[in-house]
N, C-alpha and C positions, 0 to 999 in steps of 0.2 A: 717819309712818304714817297711813294713811287712817282717817278717823273711822268709816266703815262697818265696817272690819275690827276696830277696837277694840270697837265696840258688839257685834259678833258674838262676839268673845272673851269679853266681859263676860257676855253672855247664856249662852254655853256654860258659864261658871263660876257660873251662877245668881246673878249680881249684880243686885240690884233697882235700877233707875235712880233712882227717887225717893229711896232711901236714900243712894245715892252723891251725888246732888245736895245733900241735906241735909248730909252730911259735908263737902262742898266749899264749903258756905255759898253755893250758887247755886240758882236756880230750876230745876225740871225742864225748863222750856222752854229755858233757857240751856244746860243740859247737852245737850239734844237738838240745839240749834244748833251746839254744839261738834262733835258727831258728824257733822253735815252738812258740815263743812269737809273740804276735800280732804286737807290734811296738818295734823296736830295737832302743836303745838310740843313740843319735848323737855321744857320746863317743865311743860306740862299733862300729858304722859305720866307724868312723875315724880310729880305730884300725884295723878293717878288711881291709879298704882301704890301709893302710900303708903296710900290709903284702901281699896284692894281687896286688897292683899297679892299682886297679880299683877305679875310683873316684865315690864312692857310694853316697857321699854328693851331688855331681853334679847331679847324677841320681835322688836323692831324690828331689832336687830343680826342675829338669826337670819334674819329676813325679808329683810334686805338681802343676807346671804350666800346665801340660797336664790335670790334674784333674780339675784345675780351669777353663781351656778352655772348657772341657766337661761339667762342671757344668754350665758355662755361656751359652753354646749351649742349655743345657737342660732348663735353665731359659728362654732363648729366645723362645724356642719351646713352653714352657708352656704359655708364654705371648701371642704368636700368637694364641694358642689354646683357651686361656681365652678370647681373643678379638673375635674370631670366635663364641665361645659359647655365649658371650654377644650379638653379632649381631643376632644370632639365637634366643636367648631369647627375644630380642626386637621385632623381627619379630613375634615370637610366641605371645608376649604381644599384638602387634598390631592386630594379627589375633583374639585373644581372645576378644579384645575391639570391633573389627568389628563384631565378632560373637555375642557378647553381645548386640551391637547396633542393629543388625539384629533381634535378638530374642526379644529385647525390642520393636522394631517397629512392629513385628508380633503380640506381646502381645497386644500392643495398638490398632492395627487394629482389632484384635479379640474382644477386649473389646468394641470398637466402633460398630462393627457389632452386638454384643450381645445387646448393648444398643438400636440400631435401631430395632432389633427383639423384644425387650421388649416393646418399644414404640408402635410397630405395634400390639403386643398382647394386650397392654393396650387400644389402640384404638378399636380393635375388641371387647374387653371385654365391653367397654363403649357402643358400637353399639348393642351388644347382650342385655345388660342391658336395653337400651332404647326400643329395640324391645320387651323384656320381660315385661317392664312396660306398653307398648302400648297394648300387649296381655292381661295383667292383667286388664287394664282399660276396654278393650273390653269385657272381660269375666264378669267383674262386671256390665257392662251395660246390658249384656244378662241376668245375674242373677236378676238384678233390674227389667228388663222388665218382666221376668218370674214371679217374685213376684207380680209385679203390675197386670199382667194378672190373676194370681191366686186370688189376692184380688178382682178383678172385678168379677171373676166367683163366688167367695164366696158371694159378695154383690148381684149379680143377683139371685143366688140361694136363698138367704135369702129373697129377695123381692118377688120372685115367691112363696114361701111358706107362705107368709103372706097374 
């Protein structure tokens, strides 16, 4: 038991420290040093109990039982808090999974949309290429026709000069 607690108990019971020190055959300064220690030995508690008539060992046991009770209450509270945190984390995990699933579906939808747009562009490209090829063939026919006409003109001019 802590010295400061024992000193408080003795003061509450109107025990005069100088009288207690005299009964214990120690100086008041020595008694004061005893009370400054963190834990007083059970032998000292028994000696102080004998001279004061206060059952300090009983108080120590009751104090330990109270401490244990408060510790158990703290442990129970921590267990409830841990359970609640676990439930929140599971909900958060489910939310993240749902969010990931939603994002994944959106991503897949966007990819499919882009694939459709790409296919459409490829089709348009093929159509433009076909039209370009047709225009090129038509242009080649015009050029061939122009050359043929020029060749005819050159042949007629050669025949008329002869």
